[in-house]
N, C-alpha and C positions, 0 to 999 in steps of 0.2 A: 811222499805223495799219497793220496788216498788209494786204497785197495778196492777195487770193483770186482768181486767175484760173485757170480751167479746174480740172484736177485737182491742181494744184501747191500742196500745203499746207506746203512746206518753206521758204518765203522767211522769214527772220529778221525780227523787230520790233527797231526801235533800242530801246537801253536807256532812252532818255528823248527826249521830243520838247518844243519850245518849247511853253509855254502860259502863260495869263494867271496872275498872281498868285493863290495859294490855298494849298491843302493837298494832300499826297499821298493816295491812296486809302485808305481804312481798312475792312479786311474785316469786316463785321458777321456774316457766316456763311462758313465754309469748307467744301469738299467733305470727306465722311468716307469712311472705307474702307467698302467694300461687297461684298456677297458675292451672286453670281447663283444663285439657287435654280432648279434644273431649266431651263427654257428662258424664264424671265421677264428682260426687261432691267432694269437698275437706273437709277435717276435720280440724276445728280450736280448739286448746285445750289452756286451762289456769289453772295453779295451783298456790295456794298461801297458806301461813301459818302465823298467825292464821287466819282463815276466817270462818265466820259464813254462808256468802252467796257469791256466785260469780254469776253474770249476764253479757251476751254480748249485746252491743249496737253496731249496724251496721248502718252506714251512718246517726248516730244521733238519732236512733231509737232503743228502746230496743227490744231484740229478746224475743219472747214469752216464758214464763216458760215451756211450754210443749215441746219446741224444744231443751231444755237443756237436757244433761246428766250428772249427778252429781256423784261424788265418794267421801266418806269420810273415812279418816284413822287418825291415832295418831302418831305423831312423838315420837319414843321410846327415843330419847335423852332428849328432852325438855318437852314432855308430852303435846305439843300443838296440836290442832286440824289441820289436813291438809285437804284442799278441792280441788277437781279437777273437772274441767267442759269441756264438748265437745259440739260443735254445728257442722252441716253440712250446707255447702254453695254450692247450685246447680247453673248450667249454666244459667237455666231460670232466677234465681234471679239476676244474674250478669247483663244478657243481658236487663232484665227489668229496671234496673238502669239508669237514665239518669241525671247525675250531673256533676259540674265542675272538679270534680277529679275522681280518680278510686274508685271502690267499696273498702270499708274499714270496719274493725270490730275491735272493743275494748272491754276488759272485765273489769268489775268493782267489787272488792271485798270489803266485810264489816267485822269489828271486834268490840269489845266493844269500842274502842278508835276512830274509824272513818272508812273512806274509803280509798282505794288507787285504782288507774287506771293504766292499763298496756298500752304498746305501741300500736299505730295503726298498724294493720297488713292489707295490701292491698291484694285484690283478683281479679286476671285479667285471661282472657281467652286466652290460648296460641296457637300460629299458627306460620306457617312458609310457605311463598308463594313459588311457583314452580320456578319461572324464575328469574335468576341472574339479577341484574342491571347492571352489566358489566362482560362478560366473558374474560378469558384471550385469548390473540391473539398470532398466531405463528410467529415466527421470524427467520430469518437467520441472524446469528451474526457472524463476523470474530473472529477468535481465539485472546483471551486476551480482547475483547470488553466487554462491560458491557450488562448485560440482565436485563430487568425490565418487569415483567408480572403483569398486574392489575387484580384485582378481586373485585368486589363489590357484596357481598352475598344478597340472596333475603331479602326482609323485613320480619321480624318476631318478636314474643314475647314468651319468651324473646329474645334478639338479639342473632343471630346464631354466633358460633365460627367457625373460618375458619381453615382447615387444607389443606396443598399441598401434592400432590402424584406426583411422577415421575416414569413413567412406572408401575403404579399401587402399588408403595411402598411408604409409608410414608416418608416425608423429616424431618429430625430433624436438625433444624439450630444450636443446641448446639454442635453437632458432626462435623460440618463443618464451620469453620469461614468464608469461602468464600460465604454463603449464609446467607440471612437475611429475615426472615418472619415477622417480627414484625410491618413493617412500613405499618399501615393502611390497612391490609389484603394482601399487595403486595408482590411479591416473587422478590427479588433482588439477582442477581449474580454479584459480584464485577468484576471478571475476568473470562470470558468464558474459559473453558477447552473442549477438544474434548469428554471428558466423560460427559459433561453437555448436550450433544445432547440426546434428548428424547421427550417422549409425556408427558406434564404437565397437571394436572387436580387440579382444586379448588373446595375443599369439605366444604359444609357449614351444620351445625347440631345445633340444640337446642333439648329441651326435648320433641317436638313434632315430628320432622321429621329430615332427612338427605337428603340434596340436592346435585347433582353433576353437576359441569359445563361443557362446551364442552371442549374437549382435545385440547391443543395448542402444535403443533410441533415446537420444537427448533432444528435448525439445526446450529452447530458450524462448519464453513467451514475453509479450509485453501486455500489460493491463492498461485498457482504455482509460483516458482521461479526457474530462470536458474541456473544450476550449472556452474562452470567455463569451459571455452573451453579447449578442449585437445589440445595437441601439434599437429602441422600439421604432417600428416603422410608422409612418404616418397613417392617420386614420383613413381607411379606404372609402369611406362615404364622404364626399363633399359637403353633404347636408344630412343631418339627422343621425341616426343610430348605425355604427359600423364597428369594426374591430381593428386592433393594432396587434402585432406580433413581434416577437423576437426570437432568435433561434441560436443554437450552439451545436457544434459538430464534435462527435467523439474522435478527435484527431490531435489530441495534445497529452499523450501520443494517441495514435490509433491502434486499436487492439491487433496485435500479431500473434501467429501461431497458437491460436486457442486461447489469448488472453481475454480475460474477463471484459464484456462490453459494459459500457458506462451505465450506471444506474441512474434512473431519473428521466425527466422529460427533456426531450430536444427542441421542442417548440412551445412556447407560451403564448396564449391569446388572451386578451382582456378586451371587454366592450368599450367603446368610446362614442362620444356624442360630439359632433361638430355643429357648431353654430351655424345656421343657414344664413346666407346672405339676405338681407332685406334692402331692396331697392327703395329710394325714397319717393315720396309722392307730395304733390302740391296740396296745401290747404285751400280752401275756397277764397276767392277774392275779397278783399275789404271792400267797404262802401267807398263810393267815390268820394275824393275830398271836395272842399269848397273851391269854386271856381276862383282861380288867382288873377291877379291884374293882367296877366299875360294870356286871359282867356283859355287856360287850361286847368284840367283837374287830373288827380292821380289816384290809382289804387294799387295795393301791393299783395302779395301772397309770400308765404314761407314754405320751405320744404321740410315740412314737420309732420305729415300725416300718411305715413310715418317718416321719420327722419331716416337716412341711409345708414345702416349697421352691418357690422361683420363684412366689410368689404362690398356692400351693395351700391348700386349705381346712385349718383346723384339725379335729381329732377332734371328733365330736359325743358328748355324754355325760358322765358323771362320771369324775373320775380317782381317786376314793376312796369305798370302800364300807364300811359298819358294819352289824352286826346283833348281836342278843342271843345270846350263846354258851350259854345254858343252855335253849334252847327255851322262853323265857317264864317259866321258873322261876328268878326270881333269889333265892336263899336266904340269909338273914341269920342263922339259928340253927343250931347243929351236929346237934340230935337229929332235926330234919326232913331233914337231909341224909343221916344213917344210913338213915333209912326209904327215901329215894329210891333210894340205892345198892342196897339189897336187892331193891327193885322191877325195878331194870334188870338184875340177874343173873337172875331168873326169866324176863324177857322174852327174853334172849339164849338160854337153853336150849331154849325153844319155837322160836326161830327156826332153829337148827340142824336140828331134825328136818325142818321143811318144806323147807329148802334141799336135802337129800339126797334127798327124794322127787321134787322137780322135775328134778334132774340125770338121774335114772334115767329119767323119761319123756321127756325130750328125746333120749337116746340111742337109745331104741326108735323115736321118729319119724323120726330122721335115717336109720337103717338101712332103714325101709320106704321112705322116698323115693329113696334110692340104688337099691335093687330096681326101683322103678318107672321110674326114668329109664333104666336099663339095658335094660329090656324094651322101652321105647319107641323107643330108638335102633335095636335090632336089627330092629324091625318097618319101620323107615325104610330099610333097607340096600339095598333094591332098586335104588335110584337110586345108591347110593355117596355120598350127600350128606345131611348133616345141617344143616339150617337152624336155626340157634339164634336168630338175631334176625330178626324180622319187618320190620325197617326196611330190607329190601334195596332196595326201590324208590327210596329217597333216597341210595342209596350213590353212591360216586364212583370215579373213577380212583385207586387206591391202589397201593403197593408189593406185589409177590408175593414171598414167601419160600419158597424150595425148600430142604428139609432132608433130608438122607440118612437112610434109615430103618436101624435096627440090623439086623445080619444074622440071618437066620432068620425073620423077621416076615413071614408070608405074610397076615396079616389086613388087610382094608379098615379096619375099625374096631375098636379095641380101646381100651376106655375105661380099662383098668387099667395100660395101657403108656404112660409119658411119652416125649415126643418127645426125641431125642438132641439136645441143644443145643450139642454141640462142634463139628459140622460144619454150616455154613450157606452157601448161596449166595442172593443176591438178585437178581431180574430185574425191570425195569419194562417191561411190554408187554402186548399183548393175548392173551388165552387163549381157546381155542376147545375145549370139552369135547365129546366124542363118545361114543357108546355103548361101554362098556367091552368088548363082544365084538369090536369092530373092531380094539382095540389100536393106534389110530392117533391122534395129537393134531396137529391143525392149527393152525399159527402162521404168522407172517410171517417167521421165521428159524428156524434150526436150534439154538435154545439147548437143546432137551432131548436132542440126540443123545448127548452124553457122559454122561447121566445114566440109568444102567440101573434103578436101584431108587431111586425118589423118594417122597418124602411131601410133598404139596402143602398149604400152608396159604395161604388168601386172606385177608388182613387188610383190612378194611373196615368201613363201618358194618354190614355182615352179614359173617357168617364162614362160610366153606365149607370143612371138612376132608375131603380125599380121601387115601386110601392106595391104592398100586398094587402088584400082586403081583410077587415077587422076579423072575420071568422075563419080565415084560411088556416090549415092545420099543416105541420111540417113533420116528416118522420125520416130518421135516418137509414131506415131499411131500404134494400134495392129491390127492383123487380126481379121476379125469378127468372133465371136465365141470364141475367145481366153479367155475370161474372163466369166465364167458361171454366168447365171441369171443377166446379165446386169451390173456386177462390173466393175469399172473402175480402178481397181488396179493390178498392175503386178504379179498376182498370177498364170496367165495361164503358161503352160509349153511349151516349143519350140519343133515343130516337124519338123525336117529337114531330107533331103535324107541323108546326111552324118553324122546324129547324132552329130551336132556340140556341143561345150562346152555350159553348162548352170550354170551360178553363180548367186545366190540369196542371197543378203546381208541382215542383220538384218535392219529392217527399221521402223519407228513409224507409228502407225495406225492413219489415220485422221477420225475423227468422229464428230458427232454433237457437238455444242458448249456447250450445256447444257441439264441437265435433271432437270425437275421441277414438283412439284405437289403443288396444292394449294386447301384450304378448308377453310371454315367460322366457327369460334369457338365462344362460349359464355362463360357465368360464370362456366358452368361445366366442361369446359376444354376438352381435348382429345388428341389424338395422330396423328401424321402426319409422313408418311413413304414414301420413295423414293423405290418402289419395287426392291427386289434383289440387293440393293446395300449396306446394312448394315447401312444406314443413316436415324436417325429417330429424331423427335422432339416431347418431351412431355410436354403438357401444363397442369399444375396442376389445380384441382379444386380450384375455387377462384382467380386464377391469372389475369382473366379478369374481370373488374368490373361488378356488376350486371346490368341488362338490356342494355347490351353493346354486340356487335358483331364485331370480327375483322376478316379480310381476311388474313390469314397467309400463307406465302409461305415457301417451302423448295427447295433448288436447288443445284446441284453439277456441277461445271465447269468442262466440259469434254475436252475441248481444254487444252494445255499446261498452267499450273498456272501461273498467273502473278507474283507469289512469287518466287524470284530467291534466293535460299539459298546461303550463303557465304561459300566459301572453301569446306570443306568435308561435310557440313551440308546437310541433306535429307529431302524432303518432304515426310512425312510418311504415309500421307492419302490424300483424296480428298480435294479439296478447297470447302467449303460448305457455302452457303448464307441462311439466314432465315430472314424473316421481316414481317411486315413493320419495317424499321429501326427508324421511328420517334415516336414509343411508347415505354413504359416501362411497364413491369409486375409487380404486387405488390409481387408475389412470385416466387422464382426462377424457370425457365424451365430447362428441361434437353435435352441437345443436344448430341447425340451419333454420334461419327466420328470413322469409322474403321482404323486401322493403321497395318503396316507391320513390326514393330520392334519387335526382340525377347527381352522381357523386362529384363533388369539387369542394375541396378543404377550405377554399377561400368563401364559399357560399354557405356551407353547412357545418355545425358542430354537432356530432351525433353520439348520443350516450345510450349506454345500456343500463336499464333499470330492473330492479327486482321487488317483487311484493313480498313484505314481510308476513309473519303469521298474524300480526294485529291487522293486516289488511291495508296497511301503509306502503309507500312506493319509496324505496331508497336507490341512490345511484350507486352503480356497481364500478362503472368505469366510463372514460370518454374513449372513443375509439382511437383518438390519436395518442392516448396517454401511454407510457411506458410503465409496465406493472408485471409482476410475477404472479398475480393471483388468477388472472384468465387471460384469455387471447381472443381478440375479435378481427377477423379477417373480412374485409368488404369487397364483395364483387359487384358488378354492376346491378344485379337485380336480387342479391341475397347476401345475408351476413352469416358467415360462419364462426361459431364461438366455441371456444374450448373451455370446458367447466368441470369442476371436481364436485358440485353440489347440485342435486335437482331442486326445482322450484318454478315459480312463474316469472317469466321474463318479458319485456317489451322494448323496442327500439323508439327513441325519441330524437327528433330532429330539431336543433335550434337554428332558424335562418339567422344568419349574420350579415346578409345584404339583400337587397330587393331582387337580386339574380338568382336566388335560390329557387330551384325548380322542383315541384311535386309532379312526377309523372301520372297521369290519369289514363285510364283505358276507356275508349268510348265504344260502345256496342249498341246495336239496334236489333230489336226483337219485333216481330209482327205477329198478329194473329186475327181471325175474324171476329167480328162482334155477334152478338144474337141477333142483330138485325142484319140480315144477309146482304145489305147494301153498303154496310160500314165496315172499316178495316182499320185496326189500332195499330199505331207505331210507337213503340216504347223506347226511348233513348235513355241509356244508363251512363252515367259518369261515375267512376269508381277507381280507386287506387289500383296502379298497375302491379297487382300481386295475384297470383294464381288463385289464392284463398278467397279474395274478394271476388273475383270472377266466377268461381265456384259457387259462391252463395247466390249470385244473380242467376246462374244457370239452372241450380236446384229450384229456385223460385219460379222461374219461367217454365220449366217443364211441368210444374202443377198447373200452370195456366194454359198450357198448350202453345207457349210461344216458340216461334221459330227464328233462329239467328239468321239475318238477312244479308250480312255483311261481315267480312273478317274485321275484328275489332281493330281500331287504330290507336296510336299513342298521341296524347295531346301533352305537351309541356306547359304546365300551369304555373305561372311565376308568381312569387310572393310580393307582388307590386300593388296589391289592394284593388285590381281592376276586375270587374265581374265577368261572368261566363254567359254567353249568349247562345242559344240553341234555336235554329230555324229550319223550316221545310222549304225547300227551293225546286223550282221547275216541275210542278205538278202538272201533268198533261191536262189541257184544258178540253172541254167536251167529254172527257172520260171521267175525271175525278174532280172533286172540290173538297177543300178542308173548312172545317167547322170556323165560324168567324172568331176573329181575334185570337186565335192559336197557332198562327203560322211562325210566330217569333216569340220566344220566352227568354227572361233574363234571370239570372240567379246571382245574388249578392256574394261578393268575394269572401265574406266571412262564413257564408253557409258552405262553400266548396272547401275553403282552407281549413276550416275547423269542423269537418264533418265526422271526425273521430272513429273513422273505419265504416261508418254506415253508408252503404251504396245509395246514390241519388238517382231518381229517374224523372223523366218528363214524357208525358203521353200526348200523342197528337191522333186526332180521330179524323179519317178520311171517308168520304162518301162516294160510291159509285153512282153515276147516272142510270146506268142499266146493269142488270145481272150479267149481260153477256161480256162485261168487262172482266177479264181475269188476270190480266197483266198490270203491274204497277211499276212505275219507273219515275224516281224522283231523286234529289240529292237531299241529305241532312248536313247542314252547316254547323258545327260546333267550334266556338272561337272565343278566345279571351280577349276582350277589349284591349287594344294596344299590345297584342300578344300573339302566340301561336295559334293557327287555325288547321282544322281537319275537315275535310269533306268526304262524306261517304257516300258511293254511288249505290242506290237501291235499283234493283232490277229483279223482280221476283215474280213468282205466280202466286196468287192468292189461294189456289187449289192445293191442298195438302198433299195429294198424290203427284203433283208436278214439280214440287221444290226441289232445289238441289241442296243436297246435305253439306254443311259446313263443319268441319271438325272443330271441336271445343277447345281440346288440349294437345299440345304438342308431345307431351309425354304422358300418355295415360297409364298411371301406376295403380289403379284401382285394383288390379289382380294380386298385386304383392304389397298389401300393407305391412306385413313383417316377414323378415328373412333372419334365420338364426344360423349361426355357424359360418364355415367358409364360403357358403353360397352368397353371403350379404357383401362380400369384399371383392373387389375387382383384382387385387395383387394376390395371387398364391401365397399361401402362409409360408412355405419353404423358402420361396424367393424373398418374401418380406424380411424373414429372419436374417438371410444372408446380407441384404442390403443394410439392415441396422449393424450386423457385426462389422461390416466393412467401413461404414461411415461414422460410427460411434468411437471406432479407434482412432487414438491421436496419431498424427504423422508429422514429419518434419515440416509440412507446409502448413499445419494448423488442423483445427477441428474440421473434418471433413463435412459434417452435418451443416456447417454453416453455408458451405458451397452448395449443398443439397437444397438448403432452404432458398439461397438466392436464385438458383435455377428454377424453382418453382414459384417466384415472384413474392416471396416472403422476405422482405427487407427491413421490416420494422419490428421493433420490440423482441429482438433475439434473445435477450436477457432471460424471457419466460422458457424458451426451450432449453436454456442452459441449466435451469433448475430441474429439468426432469431427469429421471434415471437413463432414459433412453431418448434423447432429442429426435434421432432419426424416426423413432416409431410414432412419435407424436406429429412430426412432419407428414409421415405418410397417412396418419389418420386425418388430417386436415386435407390431403389430397383425395382420399376417399370420399370425404363429404363434399368436395367441390365437384367431383366428377361421378356423381351417383348415376347420372343418366347417360353420359356420353362413354364413360369408362375410357378416357383418352390415355391408355398405355403408351401411345406413340409418343406423346409429348414427354412422359416420364423416362421412356427408354433414350430419348434424345437428350434429354437432361444429363442422365447418367453418362452417355457417350461424351458428351461435352466436357464434363468434369474429368474424363480421362480414366474411369474406373472400368470401362469395359472397352474392347478392342474388337471383339467379334461382331459380325453383322447380326442384323435382326433375323431370327429364325424361329419356327414353331418349337416349343418346349416340350418335351417328353420327359418321362420320369427318369430316363437314362441321362438325359442332359442335365438334369438338376443335381445328379451327382459329380459333373465335371467341375473342374476348379475354377472355369471361367463363366461369367454370366452369359446367358442367351436370352433374348427378348424376341417376342412375336408381336408384330404390329397388328395382328388380326385377332388373335385368341388370347391375349394377355402376355404378361412377363413371364 
């Protein structure tokens, strides 16, 4: 037996000692490998039979007898002695051991025949480190693609076992053959399904601790695919030019979880022409046929003038007529025929006498009528005007034909002399007629300077024939004081002794050639506005490189645009330039251009065009087109365009049906004439854009004009019907209007193709007495067979008693340029957080698409997908659309509906910006 003296535990036991006859010890229980957890000691046990003694040896040294705990028992079956021994091993003992191998212990048992040794049991300190050697990484995988998530657990003793969780639920690979978790702790999904999207976590655990990796978001997306094209629709016009369309949807499959949207157009449109139905019409009747033996003759006609075509109606009525050719006297015998012929001869002789008597009476009556007309015309020569047709009040703007008078003719009116038709000059324009004694004719141009002797014939629904003496002189200059405030345009009235006719035609207004504003912008961006025109330019934060400054301009071409639309196409807004054109921004800027179209994709096809450096115009895109080069968003009164390059742009509208509506603004201005009894009314018809109205207002300020009534909107249809303007309900005995100006008419082509030039029509009213200071009447502006607007005028003609009417709803003349954060409605810190939130992929898809949808951006989403930050571009578009109202309320509601915020709207402070949840203010901003 081993000797344990003092602290010497190194004495070796003999391999065998003499003993009584029996068997060697047999181990019924051997010590197992053990791990020390934290500071808790472990217990090693050993059990053998038959055994006289059992001792432990650790790391080659005997464990002291006092550290052993022994128990003895008797095996009831064999009657042999059974001994069991325990020892404790502490953490300190293991840490103090420094050997080439792990700390180990072994027990040795003795019997009468010898000794037996157990297996070696190792003792190790258990641990598990905190950090994973490799965390799984999130992935975006197309459907049916392979997903491999790698995981290397933390170092530990014993080695950690790995378990995978999906959305906090354990994954059992035995239940899903598509998932494998056995390969070196990795998670493998052989074919990705939509249901495999989720948050995956790697869990590592051993006897000491349990560790959790970072979660990896897996998004299984589906790229969109186009469905088949539908059949072409029928032509929308039953007669004439129209359009057909066909469509397809991005539903085969629909994009899911941020999958790419289909590229290309979802709608195709082509023009079509439907043959108009032509109703048939009868040709003239043929000559009567020869009288038949039955005393009848025939005549026929055919339905060929024209014949019915393209489903037109056939002629109504008979194609053949017959009647008795003897006026009911069908004679069978010859004697009766002879008597009838004699009777007819007598009747003819009597008829000749009556005929000659009637012709003589008619000649005498005509002669008397000619004399009476001549005397009447001479009695009206005081005015030099012969009013032949009383329909003057319904007349319109017609062509004026000026014909040279024969030499020697000094008469104003001479009914016996025919005009010379060999020399003719035709002018279209306003004519102002004055007292013949003044010998001056006031016009807007010098058309009459080269014409010394003229005869004027006004062709209209009324006729005015004028003759001018041979030595009469005509000048284009006006009387001093005719045009108020130094204006050089023919808005003045004519004051003549005999109150001569005044006719004012619609004419374009000449203005400055350009409105322009300029400012210097840097990396923080800003906003540039041309005041009261609806035209603005938004430079986003970061569009200009850091430490750079650009001088950026924004201009409107006020003269007639150089863009000449083809056919019925219409220029819908101003021609806008921005620059400099030789630089490009890194983030799209937003250009806002007002337009005058009533939006309806079935009636308009709207295009964006750009002027090249050579001065030609090229098409950039159609508003309905799907493209990634730029983006157009049409609001009811403005178009917001996202662009990367500066230049000159314009909006063109192609009407694809007669129902296309061009919105016109109708405004009435008034001012006193140089004649104290006269008052001028000027009615303007302009495109319903702020810049067109600004042009008129600027011009009227120069003339001293006063806006008399709130402008009204007129829906002018592209149906070829003209525009009619008239003055109604003029108070009798107080006011009177100059002759032939109460109603004026403008041809359709003049209004539809005005090319942005405002048109005006002037009416001159005269007071009976200076005591009349109030004017009340109605201005009726209507399109024939179309929309009508009536402006009720009730004003004082005295300037100090007039009621002032506001010109512009948003007067932004004080802020033409804003730089930096002041130019934006959304605070920059909040904007950054919104972008970071919505640009990040989630299991439900790209959240910026939901942000776009909530802001009514549902078309051409592929444009935003190509941007580095789609949310930032969407917010830039929001800023451009809400530059006046700053409707942060709607944006906050949109975010709440998406589910990104749960806190109620409240005012934001700097402290709240640091909080993890968004807070929004419905009054002061986000």
